[in-house]
N, C-alpha and C positions, 0 to 999 in steps of 0.2 A: 352525548348531554347537550343540551335546547342550549341557544344563550341567552336566553330570561336566565337561568342558571348559576351561567359562568362569573357575573359580579358574588355574589352568594359564595363561590367558592374563595376568592380571594376575601372577603370579609370575614372569612371564618377564621383565619395565617393571620388575619390582624391582633396588635395586642393594644389595651388603651394603656393611657399613660399612670391608671392607678391601677394594672396588671396583677401586680407584685401584689393589692392586697387582697383579691378572690375576691369583690363585693358581690358576683353573684351566691356564692357557696355563704355568702353571711348574711343573706336574702330573707326576711319572713314578714308576715303579716303586724302591720301596726296594730298596737296593741293604746287604751287609753290615758297610758305611764309614758306613751312618746310624745313629749315634747315638739322632737326635731325628726323626722325623715326627710333621709336621702338616697337619692338614687342617680347611678350614675347616666349619659345618653350617650353610649357611645361610638364610634366609629361614622363623627358627621363628616361630612367636608366643609371645610371653609376655607371660600375665597375673598382673599385681599383685592379691594376695587381700588383705586385710586387712579382719578380726574377732575378737572373744576366743575363745578355745577352750574355754572353759568355758559357751558362751551356746549351749547346744544347737540352737536355731533355724536358727543357724549355720553348725555343724559338720553338721545333716542337712541343709540346704540346698544345701551342699557336693557333701557325698554323694553327694545323688543325680543330680547331676550330673557329679560327675567315676566316680562307680561305683565310689567306693571315702573311706574319710575321711580326712582330712586326716591327717598326722603332726602331734605333740604331743611329740616329744622333739628337743632342739637339733641342729643338725648333720643330722637325717633328710634322705634322699634315696627318692622311692621310684615305683615305675611302679606310675601305676593307666588302665584304660579312659579317661578323660578325657586321658592325657597324666602328663608327668612332673612330680611334686612338690619343691619346695623348702624346708626350715625355713627362712627365716631371721630368726625372735622373737617371740618370745609370741602375735603378733597381726601377724602376717606369714609369708604364702608367696607360691612365684612357681611358675604354673601353666607349662608351656615345653611347646609342644603343636601337632601341625602347624600350619602358616597358611593353608592352603586351606579350616582348620574355625573358624579365630581367632572373624569377630563370629556366629558361632551358638553356639561357644563363651561368648563373651563375655553374649552375650543368653541364654541358656540360667541363667549365673549371675545376671545381674543379677535377670531373673523370679524365681528361684530364692529372693534375698534381697530380696526385694522387704518390705518393712519391719521386716527386720533391720538392726542396725546393724554393716552393713559399707559396704566400700568395694569396685568391681572395676574395677580400672584396664589396657584394653589401651597395654601399651608396649612394642610387636613392635616399633615401627621402633626403638626406640633402644641396642640389645640386641643381639650376634651371640656361636656360640658357636665353640668350637675345638677338634679331639681333638687330644691331642697323648700320641703316644705312646712309645717304642721302647729298647732298654737303658738308654740315659742319661737319659731325660724324668724320671727321678729326681734327676738331679744336675745338670739346667736346673732345678726349680724350686727348688732348695736356691740356686741362685745367682740366683733372679729373688723370692725370699720369708724373710721370718721364720721361718715356719712350721713347726713340723714333720710336715713332710707323709709322712714314714715313719711313722707314728702314725694317718691316716687310713685310717682302713679301708676297704673295700668299702662301699658302700650310704651312704654321706656327705659331705656337702658341711660347704666352711668361706667365708667372705667376709674375705679379705684383701689385702693390699697388699701390691702387685709394684713398687719403685720410686715411682714416682708415682700409679699405675694401683690405683685398686681392681677386684678380682677377686676372682667364687667358683669355688671349688674342686671338681668333684667326681669325687672317686672312684668309677667306675662297674664298673671288675671290676680285677683286677692286672696287665693290661696296661698302664695311664696313666688320663689324666684326659680330664675333659673342663672346661674355661678359659669360665666365659662374662663378660660384660666389656659397657659402655658403648659405646655407638657413638663417645661427645666423646675416649672415652678408645682407640681403634680404630688409628692410624694409629701414638700412640708406643707401643702395647705392642708392633705386631709389628715394628715395626722394633729395641725393645728383644731383642720373642725372637728373632729373629733372629740378630741382634748376640751373642747370650748362648748360642745353639746352637752357631755356625758352627766351633769346637773339637770338636767333638763330631760334625760331619759330619749338616748339614739334610735333610732328604728332604720336601718339601711332594708331596703327593699327594692324590686324590680323595676324597672320603667312603668311598666305598664299596672302597675299599681298605683305609681303615683304619677297619673299620665298630665302632660303639661299639656295646652290648648296649641300652642304654638312648633315645642319642638321635638314632641313624641309622634307625630304622625310621621313626618321624617326618615324619623326611625323603619316606618313600616315601609314608605315607599320604596317602588326597586324600578322606577326608571329613572 
């Protein structure tokens, strides 16, 4: 087997945090009756970066790996050659990248930050993402959480609570959002979302049929 197929074999053995609900088996084409359309974006890499934005060695080291500077404005969500970066706090960022390139990304970041006051943590097994679109997706968000989601512009992301779950809401385009949440909340959050969306018509579909401009390309990347 050639080297470029090895990551695919590993991905085939992975189970997403929502595997018990078998969302792929429920996937279908949305209809006019479906107000909320959802798809899980499985098996992405989630790397946590900690460091000081005023430390040139940290910022330059990360930029040399990601191919772009880390965002320093609150709530920023940016696309870089190395992956999608979410600003979390003044000293914390998430890098969401192709799962097949996770080990290389972590190794490059660790090497670039050698001797720098910083932290690189692979938390890929602890998170998943869900694309939510449809004409009623904003109504769904209003029911789920207290944040003023209408005020969240494209290119911004916030962390908030939805009932008892902590969720990052990423406004990637004007059609919908991507929700990032922890594995420990996955069962609870999916049941909450499914129940809340039921009055509006819920459709589970494949990621490719519910494409997101920032996150969906990461699923297809193989390097």
